C-alpha positions in Angstrom: 41.5 131.2 66.7 42.6 132.6 63.4 39.3 132.0 61.5 37.7 133.5 64.2 39.9 137.0 63.7 39.9 136.4 59.8 35.8 136.2 59.6 35.7 139.5 62.3 34.8 141.3 59.0 33.6 144.4 60.7 36.3 144.8 63.2 39.5 145.1 60.3 39.6 148.5 60.8 40.1 148.0 64.7 43.1 145.3 64.5 44.3 145.8 60.5 46.7 149.3 60.7 46.2 150.2 57.4 42.1 149.4 56.9 40.2 152.5 58.1 36.9 151.3 57.0 35.2 147.4 57.3 31.4 147.7 56.9 29.0 145.2 55.9 25.5 145.5 54.1 22.4 143.8 54.7 23.0 141.4 52.0 26.9 140.6 53.1 28.7 143.1 51.1 31.9 144.2 52.4 33.5 147.4 52.0 37.1 147.8 53.0 39.1 150.8 52.4 42.5 151.2 52.7 44.8 154.4 54.1 47.4 155.3 51.8 50.4 157.6 52.9 50.6 161.1 51.4 50.1 162.4 48.3 47.9 159.3 47.5 44.2 158.9 47.7 42.7 156.2 49.9 41.7 153.1 48.3 38.6 151.3 48.8 36.8 147.9 47.8 33.4 146.5 47.5 33.7 142.6 48.1 31.3 139.3 48.8 33.5 136.7 51.2 32.7 133.0 50.9 33.9 130.1 53.1 35.6 126.6 51.8 35.8 124.1 54.4 38.1 121.1 53.2 38.9 118.5 55.9 41.9 121.0 57.9 41.7 123.4 55.4 39.7 126.9 55.3 39.6 129.1 52.2 37.8 132.6 53.0 37.8 134.0 49.8 36.6 137.4 48.0 35.6 138.4 44.9 34.9 142.1 43.8 31.1 143.2 43.5 29.3 146.7 42.6 27.6 147.7 45.5 24.2 149.8 45.4 24.7 150.1 49.3 28.6 151.1 49.0 28.4 154.0 46.0 32.0 155.1 45.0 33.1 158.5 46.8 35.3 160.9 45.4 37.6 161.1 48.1 38.5 156.9 47.5 40.0 155.1 44.6 37.7 152.1 43.8 39.6 149.1 43.5 37.0 147.5 41.1 39.4 144.1 40.5 39.8 143.4 44.4 39.9 139.9 45.8 41.8 137.2 47.1 41.6 135.9 50.7 42.8 133.8 53.2 43.9 130.4 53.3 43.9 128.7 56.5 45.7 125.1 57.2 45.4 123.4 60.9 48.7 121.7 61.2 48.0 120.9 65.1 46.6 122.4 68.3 49.5 124.4 68.6 50.4 125.2 65.0 48.4 126.8 61.9 49.3 127.6 58.6 48.5 130.8 57.1 48.4 132.6 53.9 47.0 135.9 52.3 46.6 136.5 48.6 45.1 139.5 47.0 44.9 141.3 43.8 47.6 144.3 44.4 46.6 146.2 41.5 46.5 150.0 43.0 44.7 151.8 40.3 44.8 155.9 40.5 47.9 157.9 41.3 50.2 154.7 42.5 53.0 154.2 40.4 54.0 151.0 39.1 57.6 151.3 40.3 56.2 151.2 43.9 53.9 148.2 43.5 56.8 145.6 44.7 57.6 147.6 48.0 53.6 148.1 48.8 53.0 144.4 48.3 55.8 143.7 50.7 54.6 146.1 53.2 51.1 145.2 52.9 51.7 141.3 53.3 53.9 141.9 56.4 51.6 144.2 57.9 48.6 141.9 57.2 50.2 139.0 58.6 51.9 140.8 61.7 48.3 142.5 63.0 46.5 138.9 62.2 49.1 137.4 64.8 48.8 140.2 67.3 45.2 140.4 67.3 45.0 135.9 67.7 47.8 136.6 70.9 45.4 139.5 72.1 42.2 137.4 72.3 43.7 134.4 73.9 44.9 136.3 76.7 
């Protein structure tokens, strides 16, 4: 159930609170954009995902790409080093351990002193939204 949600890239904008754009090109490049609070500019990044199955473990990872399909837009700060992904470990039919790791570089006018708070907020939000969406789809 978790993997189905995590792989639903085009709908990230629907179930992750701060994701405002989630698009996939014909050659599987993905553009994700993050809504930032005022006075900061929104962020976006272009990546490619890869899935690695290892028994009961799945890694769904992304790395940055320069995309002709998704050129930079002036209203967004492009996060050129965006990388990370999902680490899913199926424990049993009821339990799954999920980790999400990402490069937390914010670039632009985002003050370094706020990084720690932003990382915690974003991490908690991502995991909470994932949990809510998995439960919603089970109904």
